[in-house]
N, C-alpha and C positions, 0 to 999 in steps of 0.2 A: 558519543561520550567515550573517552578513552579510560583505560584502567586507572590511571592516576587520578582523574577527576572523580571516578566512581568511588575510589578509596577515601577521598576527602569529604564525602557526604556524611551527614549525620543520619545513618540508616535507622537509628532508634526512633526517629521522628517521621519516617516515611512509611506509610502503610500501603500505598498503591503505586505501582510503577506502570506507566503508559509506554508502550513501545511501538515503533513502526515495524514494518515487515521487510520490505525490499531495500536492501542496502544497509539495514541495521541488523537483521537476523539472517536473511537469505542473501546469497551472493547475487548481484545484479547481472551476472554473465548470462543467465537464462533469459531474462527480459531483454537484454541488449541483443542477444542472438535472435530472438523471435522478431523483434521490431526492426533490426538492422539487416537481417538476412532472410528469415523465413517469410515474413509478410511481403517484403518487396519481391521475392522470388515468386510467390503465389500470385501476386498482383501482375507481375510481368507475364507469367504463363497464361493467366486468364485473358490478357489483352494483347498477346503477341508482341510484347515490348522487350527490349533488351533490359538487363539488370540495371544499367545506368539510367535508362529512360524511366524505368519504374521508380527508382529512388528519387529522381528529379521531380517526377509527377507527384510523389507522396510528400516530398519535403515541405512544401508550402501548406499543404492540407494539415499535416501534423503540427507544424509550427503555429498555425492559427488556433490551435486548441490548447497550447501550453497554458497552465494555470487554471484550466477549467476541468469540470468533472468528466467532460467528453474525452479528455486526454487519456483517462484511465478506463474508459468504458468500452468493453469488448462488443457490446450490443451496438453502440454508436458506430464503431469502426466496421463491424460486420455489415451494417446497412450502407455506410458511406462507400466502402470498398467492394461491396458485393462479394465478400469472402466470409467463410466461417472462421472468424478469428479465434474463437474459443477452441475449435478443433485444431487449428494450427498450434496453439499453445499446448494442447493435450498431446499432439504428435511429437513434441520435443520435450515433454515433461521430465524425461530421464536426465536432463541437464540441470534440473533444479538442485540446489545444494545450499547447505548451511554455511555461513561465514565461520571461520575458525573461532572457537570459543563461545559461539552463540548459545548452543544448547546447554553447555556447562553453566553459562551465566544464568539462564532461565532456571535450571535446577537449583543453583545456588540461591537465587532470590526466593524461590519457593521454600527452600530449607530455612531461610530467615523469616518465614511466615508472611512474606509480602504477597499482596493481591496483584496479579498480573493482568493487565488489560492490553489487548492488541487493538491499535487504532491505525488503520491502514487506508490508503487511497485505492488499494487494489480493488478491482471489480469483484463482486461476490463469486462469479464463475471462475475467475483467475485464482481467487483465494481458495475455492473448493479444489481446484486442480493441485495447487501447492500443498494443501492439507492432505489430499489423497496420497501424495508422494512423500511428504515429510512429516506428517502428523503434527503440524504446527498448532492447530487449535487445542490439542490436548495439554499444552503447557500453560494455557490461559484460563482465567476465571471468567473472562468476558471477551468477546471479539466483536469489533465494529468496523464496518467498511464505511468510508465516506459516502458511498452510495446510499447508505441507510439514512443519512442526514440531508442529502441533496446538494452538498457543497464539498469541494476538496479541502483538505486541511489548510492549504495556503490561502484560502478565501476567508476574509474577515467575517463572513456570515456563518462559518462553521462553528458549532456550539463550543468546541474546545480550541478555537483558533488562538494562537499565541501572537497574532499580528497586532500592531498598534491599531486600535479602533478609535475613531473620533468620539469625543465625549457626547453623550446623548444619542448615539447611534443605536438603533434597535431595528431588528428585522425579524419577521416571523421565521422560526426555525423548526422544521419538522424534526422530531426526535423519535428514534426507535422506541418501541414499547419497553418500559423498564429502565430507560436511560435517564440519568440526571447527574449533574456535577456532584450532588450530595451522595448519590449511590457510589461514586468513585472513592469516597473516603475523605478524611480531613485534609490530607496533604497528598500531593502527587508529584512524582518525578516523571518528566516527559523526556524520552529519548528521541533525539533527532528533530 
């Protein structure tokens, strides 16, 4: 959401703001660096491949997981690639950074008395690393990873999915303890 769109909202009637993490608050350059450079280099080194051979080998494996929880799951990729993917993230964590104005926006929303909820597809271990470096969780009243629910946000089975769901569709949804739509408040603004 851009600044103009945010200014046009009736903030008096919004009590809870749901926000994504990567690409909304944090710069994606860290994640892009890890997945485009670090993981392929480690994979190449472990298998005596060239960087290009490693990227080509990884390409179809990565693409097959787009839109699934495995796409975001460092445990899955650690098993699949036989690499410690969380350690690779941690070793480059100094590259994690806020997007311009993100922290100020969070502080401003808190000053307006808004309840802030982080709802991210990031794996809990990746979220932990980002929190250790940036103090992300401290800005929020509640933090949820899609791994807590068992579905990525783009999946219609996710409890807060904004996708079009066929009428009558129902699926069992594991929910983290204490989570409910009611607990989020009467109205919610979802960013991204």
